[in-house]
CHARMM internal coordinates of N, CA and C (Angstrom, degrees):
IC EDIT
DIST 1 N 1 CA 1.4654
DIST 1 CA 1 C 1.4979
ANGL 1 N 1 CA 1 C 115.03
DIST 1 C 2 N 1.2095
ANGL 1 CA 1 C 2 N 113.94
DIHE 1 N 1 CA 1 C 2 N -36.73
DIST 2 N 2 CA 1.5263
ANGL 1 C 2 N 2 CA 121.40
DIHE 1 CA 1 C 2 N 2 CA -178.86
DIST 2 CA 2 C 1.4664
ANGL 2 N 2 CA 2 C 110.43
DIHE 1 C 2 N 2 CA 2 C -69.50
DIST 2 C 3 N 1.3196
ANGL 2 CA 2 C 3 N 119.41
DIHE 2 N 2 CA 2 C 3 N -36.21
DIST 3 N 3 CA 1.4926
ANGL 2 C 3 N 3 CA 121.94
DIHE 2 CA 2 C 3 N 3 CA -178.08
DIST 3 CA 3 C 1.5489
ANGL 3 N 3 CA 3 C 106.53
DIHE 2 C 3 N 3 CA 3 C -73.24
DIST 3 C 4 N 1.2991
ANGL 3 CA 3 C 4 N 119.90
DIHE 3 N 3 CA 3 C 4 N -37.73
DIST 4 N 4 CA 1.4312
ANGL 3 C 4 N 4 CA 122.45
DIHE 3 CA 3 C 4 N 4 CA 179.75
DIST 4 CA 4 C 1.6178
ANGL 4 N 4 CA 4 C 109.05
DIHE 3 C 4 N 4 CA 4 C -65.94
DIST 4 C 5 N 1.2804
ANGL 4 CA 4 C 5 N 116.39
DIHE 4 N 4 CA 4 C 5 N -41.83
DIST 5 N 5 CA 1.4649
ANGL 4 C 5 N 5 CA 118.96
DIHE 4 CA 4 C 5 N 5 CA 178.75
DIST 5 CA 5 C 1.5576
ANGL 5 N 5 CA 5 C 112.48
DIHE 4 C 5 N 5 CA 5 C -65.57
DIST 5 C 6 N 1.3423
ANGL 5 CA 5 C 6 N 114.20
DIHE 5 N 5 CA 5 C 6 N -41.95
DIST 6 N 6 CA 1.4438
ANGL 5 C 6 N 6 CA 118.62
DIHE 5 CA 5 C 6 N 6 CA 179.20
DIST 6 CA 6 C 1.5520
ANGL 6 N 6 CA 6 C 111.38
DIHE 5 C 6 N 6 CA 6 C -64.10
DIST 6 C 7 N 1.3826
ANGL 6 CA 6 C 7 N 117.17
DIHE 6 N 6 CA 6 C 7 N -40.65
DIST 7 N 7 CA 1.4756
ANGL 6 C 7 N 7 CA 122.71
DIHE 6 CA 6 C 7 N 7 CA 173.52
DIST 7 CA 7 C 1.3996
ANGL 7 N 7 CA 7 C 114.14
DIHE 6 C 7 N 7 CA 7 C -58.62
DIST 7 C 8 N 1.3237
ANGL 7 CA 7 C 8 N 116.09
DIHE 7 N 7 CA 7 C 8 N -46.67
DIST 8 N 8 CA 1.5488
ANGL 7 C 8 N 8 CA 120.04
DIHE 7 CA 7 C 8 N 8 CA 174.99
DIST 8 CA 8 C 1.5523
ANGL 8 N 8 CA 8 C 113.53
DIHE 7 C 8 N 8 CA 8 C -61.68
DIST 8 C 9 N 1.3454
ANGL 8 CA 8 C 9 N 116.17
DIHE 8 N 8 CA 8 C 9 N -42.70
DIST 9 N 9 CA 1.4645
ANGL 8 C 9 N 9 CA 117.14
DIHE 8 CA 8 C 9 N 9 CA 179.38
DIST 9 CA 9 C 1.5939
ANGL 9 N 9 CA 9 C 110.29
DIHE 8 C 9 N 9 CA 9 C -65.63
DIST 9 C 10 N 1.2739
ANGL 9 CA 9 C 10 N 117.96
DIHE 9 N 9 CA 9 C 10 N -38.65
DIST 10 N 10 CA 1.4592
ANGL 9 C 10 N 10 CA 120.88
DIHE 9 CA 9 C 10 N 10 CA 176.39
DIST 10 CA 10 C 1.5255
ANGL 10 N 10 CA 10 C 114.42
DIHE 9 C 10 N 10 CA 10 C -59.06
DIST 10 C 11 N 1.3451
ANGL 10 CA 10 C 11 N 115.89
DIHE 10 N 10 CA 10 C 11 N -41.05
DIST 11 N 11 CA 1.4412
ANGL 10 C 11 N 11 CA 123.61
DIHE 10 CA 10 C 11 N 11 CA 175.64
DIST 11 CA 11 C 1.5240
ANGL 11 N 11 CA 11 C 109.35
DIHE 10 C 11 N 11 CA 11 C -67.31
DIST 11 C 12 N 1.3073
ANGL 11 CA 11 C 12 N 120.88
DIHE 11 N 11 CA 11 C 12 N -43.65
DIST 12 N 12 CA 1.3831
ANGL 11 C 12 N 12 CA 125.06
DIHE 11 CA 11 C 12 N 12 CA 177.40
DIST 12 CA 12 C 1.4975
ANGL 12 N 12 CA 12 C 114.58
DIHE 11 C 12 N 12 CA 12 C -59.95
DIST 12 C 13 N 1.3957
ANGL 12 CA 12 C 13 N 116.53
DIHE 12 N 12 CA 12 C 13 N -45.27
DIST 13 N 13 CA 1.4151
ANGL 12 C 13 N 13 CA 121.61
DIHE 12 CA 12 C 13 N 13 CA 177.28
DIST 13 CA 13 C 1.4976
ANGL 13 N 13 CA 13 C 113.54
DIHE 12 C 13 N 13 CA 13 C -66.05
DIST 13 C 14 N 1.2565
ANGL 13 CA 13 C 14 N 115.53
DIHE 13 N 13 CA 13 C 14 N -37.46
DIST 14 N 14 CA 1.4974
ANGL 13 C 14 N 14 CA 120.29
DIHE 13 CA 13 C 14 N 14 CA -179.66
DIST 14 CA 14 C 1.5521
ANGL 14 N 14 CA 14 C 109.63
DIHE 13 C 14 N 14 CA 14 C -67.68
DIST 14 C 15 N 1.2859
ANGL 14 CA 14 C 15 N 117.05
DIHE 14 N 14 CA 14 C 15 N -37.64
DIST 15 N 15 CA 1.4600
ANGL 14 C 15 N 15 CA 120.42
DIHE 14 CA 14 C 15 N 15 CA 175.79
DIST 15 CA 15 C 1.5746
ANGL 15 N 15 CA 15 C 109.76
DIHE 14 C 15 N 15 CA 15 C -64.99
DIST 15 C 16 N 1.3390
ANGL 15 CA 15 C 16 N 115.05
DIHE 15 N 15 CA 15 C 16 N -45.24
DIST 16 N 16 CA 1.4283
ANGL 15 C 16 N 16 CA 118.05
DIHE 15 CA 15 C 16 N 16 CA -179.63
DIST 16 CA 16 C 1.5753
ANGL 16 N 16 CA 16 C 113.10
DIHE 15 C 16 N 16 CA 16 C -63.81
DIST 16 C 17 N 1.3092
ANGL 16 CA 16 C 17 N 116.40
DIHE 16 N 16 CA 16 C 17 N -38.77
DIST 17 N 17 CA 1.5086
ANGL 16 C 17 N 17 CA 120.21
DIHE 16 CA 16 C 17 N 17 CA 179.28
DIST 17 CA 17 C 1.4601
ANGL 17 N 17 CA 17 C 111.52
DIHE 16 C 17 N 17 CA 17 C -71.87
DIST 17 C 18 N 1.3624
ANGL 17 CA 17 C 18 N 122.66
DIHE 17 N 17 CA 17 C 18 N -43.04
DIST 18 N 18 CA 1.3864
ANGL 17 C 18 N 18 CA 124.98
DIHE 17 CA 17 C 18 N 18 CA -172.69
DIST 18 CA 18 C 1.4986
ANGL 18 N 18 CA 18 C 115.30
DIHE 17 C 18 N 18 CA 18 C -86.59
DIST 18 C 19 N 1.3022
ANGL 18 CA 18 C 19 N 120.47
DIHE 18 N 18 CA 18 C 19 N -12.48
DIST 19 N 19 CA 1.4682
ANGL 18 C 19 N 19 CA 126.05
DIHE 18 CA 18 C 19 N 19 CA -178.86
DIST 19 CA 19 C 1.4907
ANGL 19 N 19 CA 19 C 110.85
DIHE 18 C 19 N 19 CA 19 C -58.03
DIST 19 C 20 N 1.3210
ANGL 19 CA 19 C 20 N 123.75
DIHE 19 N 19 CA 19 C 20 N -48.80
DIST 20 N 20 CA 1.4337
ANGL 19 C 20 N 20 CA 119.67
DIHE 19 CA 19 C 20 N 20 CA 178.34
DIST 20 CA 20 C 1.5225
ANGL 20 N 20 CA 20 C 115.61
DIHE 19 C 20 N 20 CA 20 C -66.56
DIST 20 C 21 N 1.3596
ANGL 20 CA 20 C 21 N 118.04
DIHE 20 N 20 CA 20 C 21 N -29.58
DIST 21 N 21 CA 1.4178
ANGL 20 C 21 N 21 CA 121.53
DIHE 20 CA 20 C 21 N 21 CA 174.20
DIST 21 CA 21 C 1.5234
ANGL 21 N 21 CA 21 C 113.89
DIHE 20 C 21 N 21 CA 21 C -65.64
DIST 21 C 22 N 1.3017
ANGL 21 CA 21 C 22 N 113.87
DIHE 21 N 21 CA 21 C 22 N -42.98
DIST 22 N 22 CA 1.4665
ANGL 21 C 22 N 22 CA 120.70
DIHE 21 CA 21 C 22 N 22 CA -177.69
DIST 22 CA 22 C 1.4949
ANGL 22 N 22 CA 22 C 106.56
DIHE 21 C 22 N 22 CA 22 C -72.07
DIST 22 C 23 N 1.3661
ANGL 22 CA 22 C 23 N 125.41
DIHE 22 N 22 CA 22 C 23 N -38.47
DIST 23 N 23 CA 1.4538
ANGL 22 C 23 N 23 CA 125.65
DIHE 22 CA 22 C 23 N 23 CA -179.40
DIST 23 CA 23 C 1.4651
ANGL 23 N 23 CA 23 C 111.80
DIHE 22 C 23 N 23 CA 23 C -67.21
DIST 23 C 24 N 1.3232
ANGL 23 CA 23 C 24 N 121.98
DIHE 23 N 23 CA 23 C 24 N -26.67
DIST 24 N 24 CA 1.4460
ANGL 23 C 24 N 24 CA 122.20
DIHE 23 CA 23 C 24 N 24 CA -178.89
DIST 24 CA 24 C 1.5414
ANGL 24 N 24 CA 24 C 115.97
DIHE 23 C 24 N 24 CA 24 C -79.52
DIST 24 C 25 N 1.3989
ANGL 24 CA 24 C 25 N 116.47
DIHE 24 N 24 CA 24 C 25 N -17.47
DIST 25 N 25 CA 1.4737
ANGL 24 C 25 N 25 CA 122.39
DIHE 24 CA 24 C 25 N 25 CA -179.42
DIST 25 CA 25 C 1.4598
ANGL 25 N 25 CA 25 C 113.50
DIHE 24 C 25 N 25 CA 25 C -59.59
DIST 25 C 26 N 1.3198
ANGL 25 CA 25 C 26 N 122.58
DIHE 25 N 25 CA 25 C 26 N -50.41
DIST 26 N 26 CA 1.4328
ANGL 25 C 26 N 26 CA 123.89
DIHE 25 CA 25 C 26 N 26 CA -174.85
DIST 26 CA 26 C 1.5521
ANGL 26 N 26 CA 26 C 110.99
DIHE 25 C 26 N 26 CA 26 C -66.16
DIST 26 C 27 N 1.3036
ANGL 26 CA 26 C 27 N 119.16
DIHE 26 N 26 CA 26 C 27 N -29.44
DIST 27 N 27 CA 1.4215
ANGL 26 C 27 N 27 CA 122.65
DIHE 26 CA 26 C 27 N 27 CA 177.09
DIST 27 CA 27 C 1.5410
ANGL 27 N 27 CA 27 C 112.92
DIHE 26 C 27 N 27 CA 27 C -69.04
DIST 27 C 28 N 1.3292
ANGL 27 CA 27 C 28 N 116.31
DIHE 27 N 27 CA 27 C 28 N -34.95
DIST 28 N 28 CA 1.4146
ANGL 27 C 28 N 28 CA 120.29
DIHE 27 CA 27 C 28 N 28 CA -179.30
DIST 28 CA 28 C 1.5516
ANGL 28 N 28 CA 28 C 109.07
DIHE 27 C 28 N 28 CA 28 C -72.75
DIST 28 C 29 N 1.3470
ANGL 28 CA 28 C 29 N 116.43
DIHE 28 N 28 CA 28 C 29 N -27.97
DIST 29 N 29 CA 1.4319
ANGL 28 C 29 N 29 CA 119.34
DIHE 28 CA 28 C 29 N 29 CA 178.19
DIST 29 CA 29 C 1.5643
ANGL 29 N 29 CA 29 C 109.81
DIHE 28 C 29 N 29 CA 29 C -69.50
DIST 29 C 30 N 1.3772
ANGL 29 CA 29 C 30 N 115.94
DIHE 29 N 29 CA 29 C 30 N -39.92
DIST 30 N 30 CA 1.4125
ANGL 29 C 30 N 30 CA 121.35
DIHE 29 CA 29 C 30 N 30 CA -177.57
DIST 30 CA 30 C 1.5268
ANGL 30 N 30 CA 30 C 112.61
DIHE 29 C 30 N 30 CA 30 C -67.23
DIST 30 C 31 N 1.3250
ANGL 30 CA 30 C 31 N 114.32
DIHE 30 N 30 CA 30 C 31 N -33.55
DIST 31 N 31 CA 1.4491
ANGL 30 C 31 N 31 CA 123.15
DIHE 30 CA 30 C 31 N 31 CA -173.69
DIST 31 CA 31 C 1.5883
ANGL 31 N 31 CA 31 C 110.35
DIHE 30 C 31 N 31 CA 31 C -77.44
DIST 31 C 32 N 1.2238
ANGL 31 CA 31 C 32 N 121.70
DIHE 31 N 31 CA 31 C 32 N -7.86
DIST 32 N 32 CA 1.4394
ANGL 31 C 32 N 32 CA 122.96
DIHE 31 CA 31 C 32 N 32 CA -176.50
DIST 32 CA 32 C 1.5995
ANGL 32 N 32 CA 32 C 108.91
DIHE 31 C 32 N 32 CA 32 C -64.88
DIST 32 C 33 N 1.3345
ANGL 32 CA 32 C 33 N 119.68
DIHE 32 N 32 CA 32 C 33 N -34.15
DIST 33 N 33 CA 1.3803
ANGL 32 C 33 N 33 CA 123.66
DIHE 32 CA 32 C 33 N 33 CA -179.41
DIST 33 CA 33 C 1.5624
ANGL 33 N 33 CA 33 C 111.10
DIHE 32 C 33 N 33 CA 33 C -78.76
DIST 33 C 34 N 1.2650
ANGL 33 CA 33 C 34 N 117.12
DIHE 33 N 33 CA 33 C 34 N -14.58
DIST 34 N 34 CA 1.4618
ANGL 33 C 34 N 34 CA 121.93
DIHE 33 CA 33 C 34 N 34 CA -178.56
DIST 34 CA 34 C 1.5782
ANGL 34 N 34 CA 34 C 115.15
DIHE 33 C 34 N 34 CA 34 C -76.68
DIST 34 C 35 N 1.2722
ANGL 34 CA 34 C 35 N 116.40
DIHE 34 N 34 CA 34 C 35 N 122.83
DIST 35 N 35 CA 1.4946
ANGL 34 C 35 N 35 CA 117.69
DIHE 34 CA 34 C 35 N 35 CA 179.44
DIST 35 CA 35 C 1.5124
ANGL 35 N 35 CA 35 C 111.38
DIHE 34 C 35 N 35 CA 35 C -94.63
DIST 35 C 36 N 1.2673
ANGL 35 CA 35 C 36 N 119.64
DIHE 35 N 35 CA 35 C 36 N 122.75
DIST 36 N 36 CA 1.4319
ANGL 35 C 36 N 36 CA 121.06
DIHE 35 CA 35 C 36 N 36 CA 178.77
DIST 36 CA 36 C 1.5562
ANGL 36 N 36 CA 36 C 114.48
DIHE 35 C 36 N 36 CA 36 C -89.65
DIST 36 C 37 N 1.2276
ANGL 36 CA 36 C 37 N 121.68
DIHE 36 N 36 CA 36 C 37 N 135.83
DIST 37 N 37 CA 1.5253
ANGL 36 C 37 N 37 CA 120.50
DIHE 36 CA 36 C 37 N 37 CA 176.41
DIST 37 CA 37 C 1.4719
ANGL 37 N 37 CA 37 C 113.29
DIHE 36 C 37 N 37 CA 37 C -65.18
DIST 37 C 38 N 1.3205
ANGL 37 CA 37 C 38 N 120.25
DIHE 37 N 37 CA 37 C 38 N 148.35
DIST 38 N 38 CA 1.4268
ANGL 37 C 38 N 38 CA 124.78
DIHE 37 CA 37 C 38 N 38 CA -176.96
DIST 38 CA 38 C 1.5317
ANGL 38 N 38 CA 38 C 108.15
DIHE 37 C 38 N 38 CA 38 C -74.31
DIST 38 C 39 N 1.3902
ANGL 38 CA 38 C 39 N 118.16
DIHE 38 N 38 CA 38 C 39 N -36.65
DIST 39 N 39 CA 1.4024
ANGL 38 C 39 N 39 CA 121.25
DIHE 38 CA 38 C 39 N 39 CA -180.00
DIST 39 CA 39 C 1.5463
ANGL 39 N 39 CA 39 C 108.74
DIHE 38 C 39 N 39 CA 39 C -118.64
DIST 39 C 40 N 1.2798
ANGL 39 CA 39 C 40 N 117.53
DIHE 39 N 39 CA 39 C 40 N 158.10
DIST 40 N 40 CA 1.4201
ANGL 39 C 40 N 40 CA 122.18
DIHE 39 CA 39 C 40 N 40 CA 173.72
DIST 40 CA 40 C 1.5913
ANGL 40 N 40 CA 40 C 110.59
DIHE 39 C 40 N 40 CA 40 C -74.22
DIST 40 C 41 N 1.2630
ANGL 40 CA 40 C 41 N 118.43
DIHE 40 N 40 CA 40 C 41 N 126.69
DIST 41 N 41 CA 1.4299
ANGL 40 C 41 N 41 CA 117.42
DIHE 40 CA 40 C 41 N 41 CA 176.32
DIST 41 CA 41 C 1.5330
ANGL 41 N 41 CA 41 C 115.98
DIHE 40 C 41 N 41 CA 41 C -64.84
DIST 41 C 42 N 1.2912
ANGL 41 CA 41 C 42 N 115.73
DIHE 41 N 41 CA 41 C 42 N 139.47
DIST 42 N 42 CA 1.5212
ANGL 41 C 42 N 42 CA 121.59
DIHE 41 CA 41 C 42 N 42 CA -179.43
DIST 42 CA 42 C 1.5784
ANGL 42 N 42 CA 42 C 107.12
DIHE 41 C 42 N 42 CA 42 C -80.63
DIST 42 C 43 N 1.3525
ANGL 42 CA 42 C 43 N 111.67
DIHE 42 N 42 CA 42 C 43 N 140.47
DIST 43 N 43 CA 1.5228
ANGL 42 C 43 N 43 CA 113.44
DIHE 42 CA 42 C 43 N 43 CA 175.56
DIST 43 CA 43 C 1.5185
ANGL 43 N 43 CA 43 C 108.98
DIHE 42 C 43 N 43 CA 43 C -108.70
END
COOR INIT
IC SEED 1 N 1 CA 1 C
IC BUILD
């Protein structure tokens, strides 16, 4: 029983740790077409 609970906790922690990394990947693909200015425009 302990080994099953440890295995489930490891899966749970890995999902929590890697969720932000996985969620940022599609945003970086969308930003490839975006052209950033070299200098900040003056207002």
